[in-house]
N, C-alpha and C positions, 0 to 999 in steps of 0.2 A: 250553205254549209257544206265542204265537200266530206264523206265519211271516210274515216281511212286513218291508219298511223303510219304509212310508209313514206315513200321517195313519192312527192308530187310527180306529175307527167301532166305534160299538156300539150297538144299537138292540132291545130287547125289549117283548114283550105276555105275555099272560097264556100262552101255555106253552113263553117262550122267552128266551133272548137271542142274536142274530147279532154275528160281530166279524169285522173285517179288517181289515189292516193295510198294505192294497197287494198282497196276494198271497191265500191260498187264503182261502175263507170257511169259517167254524166258527159251530158251534150248541152253543147249552147250555141242557139241559133241566132243569135244577137238581140232576143227580147227575152226568151226563154230558157233556164236552165232544167232538162229532166233526166230522170236516171234512164240507163239504155236498158234494154232485156239484154243480156249477157247468158250465152248458152249452160243451162244446170245454177244460174245465179251464183257462178263462179266470182272469185275474186279477180282483178286486175292488176298489176303491180308495174305495167309502162304501157305507154302510149305513144305511137309514131304516124306521122303523114309521108305518104311519098308514091308518086304513081298513080294520084287523085283519091288515092284509098287511104284508111286508116288500120291501124295495124296493133292490135292488143295482145300483151303478153300475159297467159292464164297462169296466175300463182300457183307456185309448187308442181309445174309439171315444163314438160316442154313443147308443149303448143304455142301456136302463134296463131289467131284470129287476124281475119282482114274484111272488110266490107266490099261491097261492089264499088264501084268508080264514081265517086260523088253523092254515096248515100253516108247514111249511119247507121241503119239497121246491122244486126250482126247475125248471122246465120249458125246454127250448131254445128255444119258440117263444113263451114266452111274458115276451114285452120290447113296448114303444115305445120312439120316437127324436123327439129335438126334430124341430119341422113348422116352425116359420119361420125361423131360422138356424140349419140343421142343424150342427153341430160338435162336439166330444169334449166330453162333459160330465165334469164334476169331483165334482157334489156336488149332495144333493139336502134341502131341510126340508119338513117338511109342517107345515103351521098352517091351524090352524081347517076343514078339508076338503079342503085343499088342497096341491100339492104342485108346487113351485118348483124347477125345475132349474138347477145352475147349471153353464154350460159357460164354454168358453175366451175364447168371443167373442161371447157374449150369456146370458141369464135369460130363461127362458121358464115360463107359468103354466100348470098344469094341475087340473082339477075332476074332482071323479068323478062319474060315469055312472049307478052303478046297474046296469051291465051287468060281470057276471062274468067274463066272456072278454078284455074290453077296459074295466076298469076306471077309466082316467082319458081325456080328452080333452082336446086344446090350448084353451086360450083364444083367442077370436080377438081381436085388436091388444093381445095382453097380451104384449108381449114387454120387455126392454131391452138395447137394443144396446151392453150392454159383456159383459164376460164378469166372470168372478171370478181372482182369482192364482193362486191353486192350491186344492188340498183341502185345506179345515180352514178355510179363509180366509172363511167364511160361518159366519152364527149367528142364532139365533131370541132376538127379542128382545120378549118379551111378546106380543103379537099381529103382529108384524112381522120384518122380519130387517134384519139390517147384512151389510158385505161389503166386503174390500178387492178392488177391482177389478183388470184387467188393466195398466189406464190407472194405476195407484197413487194412486185415490182411496180414499176410504171412503165407501161409500154407502148409505141406510136408506130400507127404506119402497118400496111400488108404485109411487110417482113418483121415485124413485132421487134422493133429495136426498141432495148431498153435501155432507158432515160434516167432512170434514177439510181442514186449512189446507197452506198451501203449504209450509210446514215439515215438516208430518209426512208431507205427500206423498215430499220429500225421504229421508226417512230410509225409507220405506217403499220408496222405490228401490234 
């Protein structure tokens, strides 16, 4: 049983699978499901994998925690935050060596640094000034993404092209 009442997210690599449902964080190594010790016993709303690391969104904060490469332990100081528009982070997606952070008010982009201590850095001048509606409202589509925004529109791609019409936007509302 996975504790939590939120959106269920799972992310896996060659060492195992991380799972969260808006509560505790779990790790499955192929034989045993165990609870991951997360800093301050905080809840996790989303988990992603990329660059051989796990990336976890801490509930009700702008903090994005990460593990060391091919590890499942989460250290208290291994996190980063949005830089351009600090807001509550809700979800992440890893696309082609880049992590996209979907916040309640903005979408920010991070690139790999090659530095083990700080593996990502924000891409300067790469921010979409509208947030995601809720955790689970963004998805990878090929080499890009689509999301339902906090403005009830559906956008796609790095240029935030609106692909919804007024009728759909009313239904989302």
